[in-house]
N, C-alpha and C positions, 0 to 999 in steps of 0.2 A: 151925403153918403160917401165914404171912401171905398174905392175898389178892393183895397187891400190894406188891412192893419196888421202890422207886425210888433209883436211884443219882444223886446230884447234887442239891444244895440250892440250885440257883440259882432265878431268878425263874420258869423253866419247870417245874423240878422242884416247886417250890411251887404252882404252878398245878395240877399233875397231884394232888398231894397234896389240895388243897381239893376237886376233883372226886371223889376217893376218899372224902373225908369226908362228902361229900353223900349219897353211896350206903350210908353205914354200914359201909364196908369195913374190914378190919384191914390196915392199910397201914404202911409205914415208910420214911422217907428216910434213906439213908445218904450222909453228906457228909464228905469227908476233911479239909476246913478249917473256916472259919467259916461262918456263914449268909451265902448269896450271896457265896462266897468270891472269885469273879472280880471281882465288882463291888468288893469291898473292897480288891483289889489294883490297881484302876485307880489313876491319878494323882488326887491330892488335888482338884485344880482342874478335873478333867474336867467337860465339859459334853455332854450327849447330843445325837445328831443328831435324835432323836425328840422330839416334844411329848409332854408328861406323860400325856395320856389314852391315848397309843398304847403306854404302858409299863404301863397298868393290867392287873390279872388278876383274874378272876372278877368283873368289873363293880364293883370296889371303887375309888371315886375316888382319884386321885392329885393332890393340890393343891400346887402349886410356886409358888415367887415369881416366876419367869419362865417364858415359855412352853416353854423347853427347860430341863428340870431338870439339876442337878448331881448328882455322885456322892453326896455327903452326903444330899441330898434323897431319892435314889432307895434308898439304905441304909436310911433312916429309914422309907420307905414299906414296903418288904418285910420289914423287921423288926417293925413295927406289924401287917401283914397275918398275919405267921407268929405272933406271940405272941397276938393277940386271938383267933386261931382256934385256939390251942393245937395246932399242927400236931405230928405225931409224927415227930421228927427226932433222928438220932445224929449229933452234930457231932465233928469230929476222929477219925474212924474209916474207915480207908483200906480199900478192897476189894482184896483180894489175888487172888482167882480167882472165876470163874464157871463153872458146869457145868449143862448141861441133862441132866435126868433123864428118865424116862419121862412122869411126871405132875407134875413140879415143877421148879423151878430151884433149884439149890444157890449160896448166896453165902457165901464165907469172907473175913472181914475180919481185921485185926490185933488185934481184940477178941473176936471171936465168929463164930458161923456161923449162918446163917438158911436158911430153906426159904420159897419163895414160889410161889403158883400162876402168878403172872404177874410180869415184870419189865419195868420202863421204865428206858431208859438216857438220862439228860439231863445227861450229864457236861460239855457245853461243850467249850472248846478252849483256855482260856487258861493252862493248867498247864504245857505242854510248848512251850518256845520252839523256833523253827527256828535251829539253830546255824549259826555260820559256818564252822565247822570249819577254823580258822586256827591257827598256834602262838601261844600266849599268851592264848587265849579263857578259859583257866580261872584267869587273874590275878584278884586281888580287886577290881581297878580296873575290870573288865568287867561290866556288868549287862544282863540281856535284860528288866528292867522299870523303868519310871520312875515315881517316886512325887511328888516335889517338886524344886524348882530350888535352893533354898538351899545344898546341900552343894557345888553346883558354881560357886557364885560365885567369881570371879578365878581360875579354873582354865581350862586348855586341854581342851576337851571335843569328842569326835568322837560325833556322832549318826549311826547307820547306818539308812538307809531314807528313803522319802519318802511314807509313809502318814499318815494322821491323826494316829496316836499319835507318830510321829517329827516330824512338823511341829509338833505341840503342844508337845513336850518342847524342840525347837531354839527356838522363839520364847520360851518361858517362861524357859529357862536364859539365853538372850541378855538378856531383859529384866531379869534378876537379876544381871546382870554377869559372865556366863561368856563366855569366848572360844570360839564355836561353830563347828565345821567339820561339814558334812553330807557323807556319802560315800553316794551313790546309785547303785545297779546300773543302773537305767534312764537313760533320756534326759532326763527331765523330773520335776517334782513330780507325784505321783500325781492322776489324774482324780478320783478318788473323794474327795479331800481336801474337808472341809466348805467350802462355797461361800463362806461369810463369812470363811474363814481362808487360802484359797488365794492371793488377792491380797496379803495381808500377808506371807507367807513370800516370794513371788516378788518384791516390792518390797524386802525386807530382803537378799535374795541379790543382786539388781541394784544396789543402793546400796553393797554390799560390807560391810554390817554382819554379815551371816552368809556365811561362805565355803561354797561348794558345788561338789564334784566329781561330775559325771554320767558315766555309763558307767564306774565305777570300782569296784574290789573291794578290801577289805583282804586283804593277804597275811601281815602278821606283826604282832603287838602285842608290845610290850616294856614294861618299867617305866616308862620316861619318854618313850617315843616310839612312833610307829605307822608302818607302811609299807603303801601302797596302790598298786595298779595303775591307771593311766589310759590313755586312748588315746595319750597322749605319752610313756609309760614309767612306771617306778616313781617314787615320790615318798615321802618320809619327813619327817613333822612332828612337832614336840614335843606330847606328850599326857599328860594326867593320868588322864582317865576315858573310858571307852567306853560309850555308852549304845546298845546294839545291838537296836533295835526292829524286827527282822526278821520279825515274825509268830509266830504259834502254830499247833499242830496238835492235832487230838483225840487222846484215848488209844485207838489202834487195838488196843491189846494185849487190852483188855476185849472188844471186838468178835470178835476173833480166837479168844478162848478159849471163847467162847459158840457160835462158828459162824457169824456174820453175815458173808456173802459181800459183797465190795467189787469195784469196777470195777477192770480189768486196766490202768489208766493212773495217770498222777501225780494225778488228782483223788481217787483211791480213795472213789469214791462208795459208800456201803453200800446194800444192797439192801433196800427196804422198799415196802410198799403205800402209795401216796400218799393214799388214802381213809382207811384204819384206821391207818397209821402202823406196823403189824406188820411186822418184818423177815421175811427168809427162815426164821427159826427161829420155830416155832410158840410163841406166848405170850410172845414178847419184843419189845418195842416200842422205837422210838427217838423222841426229842423234842427240839426245838430245834436248835441249831447243828451238833451231831453228824451231822445228816441231810445236811450238805453235804459230808462228808469234808474234803478239804484245801481246799475252797472256802469258807473260813470267812466270807467277805463276803456269803454268799448268804442265811443265815438270821439274824435278829435276834430281840429280845424281841418286837416289834411284830408281825412276820409269823409267828411260831411259837406265839404264845399259843393259837391255836386247836388245837394238836396235843393239848393236855390233854383237850378235850372229844373229838375224834375218837378218841383212844385208849381213854377210859374208856367212850364209848358202844359201841365195839367189843367191849371186855371184858365189858361188861353183857350184850351179846347172846350171848356164849359160856359165861356163868357159870352153873353149877348149884350153888346154895347147899345 
């Protein structure tokens, strides 16, 4: 039986593991993808909003070339932290079910089954995209993740959304020779777009380099064209690829399996103690962005690093070795 099982091998899961290791607990991280899988799937040229010191965990210095580090620097940092501390992690292992027993938690994966005295859910939110739910969304030309611009050069591209990821993709694809059209459900570029990027995208739209339709929604995607609804009616345009960056949501299935209550509205905020991070299920804790439910912009690495200490300090107070 493990003292602590951590689900999710991102920065916050790693931070929790480091706190467990300090206390000589028998712990295990279970991660369904690569180490820091969400960061790995970020666009190759992504730059963080945060400065490097705000991404540090366990006080281990994060040195980057620029004040705001990029994806590759973050991957290198968390990889070195993990390897140098020999954290106990099972990669490419998917959790299938969770069950709360009388005095332990049962975790079943696609490889094995485990028992833990305590469970920490640090699963993030980047793995389940918010779908458009329109005909043609399942075509190979449609993606909900953006990696790099080169494949879209000299192609007709629709970028859906007006968040940081959408704006970054639109600008990069345009600069690499793509013909970019943005389809935005709201009335303007998002207010939370990085302050040094927002003027760039607004200027590109105003000069006509990037076309943008606001208060618009896609109605159908076909092999070589796309139809969307605007305030002036339906419009169909030629289209080779759709980059639908409409946001992501946490894995609520695991929360439901273990019995974690959520708010009865669209936010689906999970119930937990803000001081200890323990959920309404005794011995089950939440860490990182999962705490925000559908409000995925609420928690980041920099403001949820503290969760690791909050959780392990509370566990320490309840443990009887």
